[in-house]
N, C-alpha and C positions, 0 to 999 in steps of 0.2 A: 878761357871755356865759361866763366860764370857770364861774362859781357856776351857771349852767343847764346849763352841758356835764356837772358834776359829779353834778348831781342826773339828770341823763337815764342816763349812766353805773351809777350807783348802781340806778337802777330797775331795768337790765338784770340786774344782779348779784344783784338781789332775786329774779329771775324765773329763772337760768339758776346751778346750782349749781358749774359748772366753771371759772370764770376766776378765779385766783388775785388779780388784780389789775384794776385801771383800762385798765391799757395794754392786758393783753390784750384787752379791750373794743373799743377803739380800732381793733382790726384786725379786728373782724367784719365780715363784708361787708354785712349789715342794715344796721349805724351807717353805713359809706361810702355805701352807695344811699340812706340818708335823707338825710345829710349834702349831698348829689349834687341832691337830690330838694329840697332846699331852695334851691337855686340855680336848679333849672329853672325851678322852679314861681315864683320871683321874677322872671325872665326870660320865662316866660309870659303873667303878669298883664300886663308891662308892654308883649304884644303883640311880642314877638321870638322870634317863634314857630321859626325855623330855628335860635338859638341854644341854646333852650331845648329840642329835639329833638336836636341835637347831643351835650346834655351828657346827656338821657335815654338816648341809643346809648351815648356813653363809659359811664356808669354801668353799663348794660347787660352790657359787655364786660368790664368786671373785676368784677361780682358776680354776675350772673347772676339780677338782679333787674331788672324790666322796673316800673318804676313812671313811669306817663304825665306829665307837667310839669301837665295840669290837675286832678290828684287833690287833693284837701284832706286832710291831715293833721296830727292834732292833738299834741298833746304825749306825748312817751315811748312814742311805737310801736316795740315789739323784734318784729325780722323775724330768726326762729331760722335760720340755714340759706337757701338759694338757691330758685333755679330760680320764681319767686313771680311773679303778674301783677295789677296792679293799673292797673283801667280809669280814662280819663280824668275822668268824673262822679262817680267813687267817693269818697265821703266818709267820713273813719277818728276818731272822737273821741282821747280821751284815755285812756294807761296799756292800750293796744291789744295784744295779742302774736298775733302770725303766725306758723307754725312753716312749714315747705319745701312747694313745690310747690301753695300757695294760688292759688287766682283767683279775684279779683274783677270778675267779666266784667261785660258788655252784652249787652241782647237787642237786636235790629232793629226800630223802630219801625215797625206796621203804617202809619200815615200819612206814614211817609217824614222827618219831622222829627226830629233827634238829640233835644234836650233831655236831660234825665234819664234814662241807659242804666244806669245800674250803680250797686251796693249802697251802702249806708249803715251803718257799723257804729260803735254807739254806744260809748260808757266801757266799760273794763275787760272788752272782751269777750274771748274765744280761742277762734283758728280751728286746729282739729288737723290734721295732713299731709295735703296732699292735698283740703283742702276747697274745693268747688266752689261759690261762692255767684252766681246769677245773676239780672241785672234790678236793676231800679230799688225795692229793695226793704229792710227795716230789719231789723239785727238788734239787738235790745234790749241794753240795759246788764248787763252781767256775766254776759251768756249762753255759753254753749260751744256750739262745733261739732265734732263728731266728728271722726277721719280718714274721709278717703274720701267725707263726707257730700255730698250734691247738695243745695243749697237754693236753693228755689225760690220761697217765700214767705215774710211777714215772720216774724220769730222774736220770740216775747214776753221782758219784761226777765226774767232769771234761766232763761231755758230750756236743756234738754241738747238739742239736735238730733242724731241720728245716723239713720246708713242712706240706703238711693236707692230715692224721694226722701226726704227728711228730714225724719222726724218727732220728736216731744218724747218724752223718756223720764222715767220716775219718776227721783227721785235725793233721797239723804236728805238731812234739814235740814242735818244737821253738814256735809256736802260742799258744799251750797249757799253756807254762811255762810264757808268756806274762802277766803283771800284768793286764792289762787292754786291752779289746779289745772293740772298739767303736760300738755299734747298737749290740753287742753280736755274729756277724759272720763275718767269715775271708773273705776279700773281695778280694783278689788277685787270676787273673783269673777265673779259673772255681771251685775253692775252694767251695764256698757255693750253687753252682748248681748241684744236683743231676742228674738231669736230662743228663746235658751235662758230666757227668763223666761216665753214662752207656753208650751214645753214643760213646763216647772215645773210651769206653772198646769195643763194636761190632767191631767199626772201626779196632783195632788193632787186633783182630779176624780176621775179613775180609781177612785184608791184610796176615795174617798168611798161610790163606788158600790158598789165591791167589798165594802165594810163593810154597806152597807144588803142587798143580795144575801145574802151572807151570815146577815145577822140574819135575813130572810125566808124562805130555807131551814130556820134552824132553828125558827122559827115554825110554817112547816109541817108538818115532822116532828112539832114536837111536838103539834099536833092531827091530823094520821093515828095518832099511836100513842094518845090518847086514844079516837078513834071507833071504832079495831081493841078497846081495853080495853071499851069501853061495848057494842058488839056481842057479845063472849064476855059479860059479864053478863047480858046478855038472852035469851043461849040458856041 
């Protein structure tokens, strides 16, 4: 038991440079919320729903993190800061990182049957601050969800999603191979700004058109000059 706890605390420390020791990590609200969720989930599986909800509400009061007792969570989940919500049928794999104000929300089934209505987050995914992941979709392994992205469709393995509605963006191979990307979004230059990327492409196209127009004008002037000289010679 203590060995597993030590592994978990070390996994958190590898993703957060601020703590100086394991003892500090034990005070993190995300760690406390996860520990209380383990208790609430055990009660939920035993059909002790009232007690499970009681532990859930106690956890929310203490940590500002709301994890439904029915949610299934794998190993080494790291919730960095609070104000996140994880719904009843959400499933979270191993080594997932969730930043503040993230919602794993459900949709209202049109047929009136509950069933699976919250997302599935696969191993090693990173969910940036304020990300809203809605419905029974799957976020693939090692994918990154950028800050404030709204995700309503399945995310392929290894993809980086940004924007409202979230769309994939190109990421350099060396960034994809990194073990961990803070906040789930590459921050170098304009990598995370799809609008800036589009403007840069348009600027390149305009420069190419300007060069072609200048070359055409130069050729036209040369043709006109040759025609003038020919007229003088014939005269």
